[in-house]
C-alpha positions, 0 to 999 in steps of 0.5 A: 416634469420631464417625460419618462424614458420608459414611454415613447414620447411621440407615440405614447407607447410603452417601451420594451422591458429591455429598453426600460432596464437599459434606461435605468441600469445603463447599456450592457458592457461585456465583461462587466458586472451589472449593478455594482458600479463602474469598472467591476469585471467578473475577475475582480468581483469573484477574485476574492471568493474564487481565489480563496476557494481555489487556494483552499482547494489547492492547499487541501490537495497539497496536504492530500498529496503530502499524506500520500507521499508519506504513505508511499515512503512508509510502504517502500520502507516496509517493502525494503524490510520485508525483502531483507527478512526474505533474504535472511530467511533464504540464507537460514534455509540454505544453512539448514540444508547444508547442516542436514546434509552434514548430519546425514554424512555424519550418520552415514559414517557412524553407521559404517564404523558401527557395523563391524562384523562380530568376531568369529567364535571358536567352536569350544565357546559355542559348545559350552553355551550349548552345554549350558543350555542343555543342562537347563533342559534336564530339569524340565519334566 
């Protein structure tokens, strides 16, 4: 039977746990994944899971970005429609101001034509009216 590698043959002292691990698993090679065979690196070991999760994240982020872009486009369109409505309302307000000015001018011209001074009555017409009035007073006791 061959001597075990975890015990020093000459001194019969047990080896350190690190030495025991190295004797069973082999020397540590930087950049390699232990216990999965030769040639496995971190990138090849995690490539399938890391890529799928990162590509899933990328896909989710692209979907979010697309949704945000659509929302921004909708907001821009709504903003454009609001600006057009404001412009139309400003035009209507201008026309209302012009119409109220025109109505004021028409009313002013009508009041000037309606205020014709009354015709001067002759003295005979005024005396007749006074006579009629005085006749009515005679019957009151």
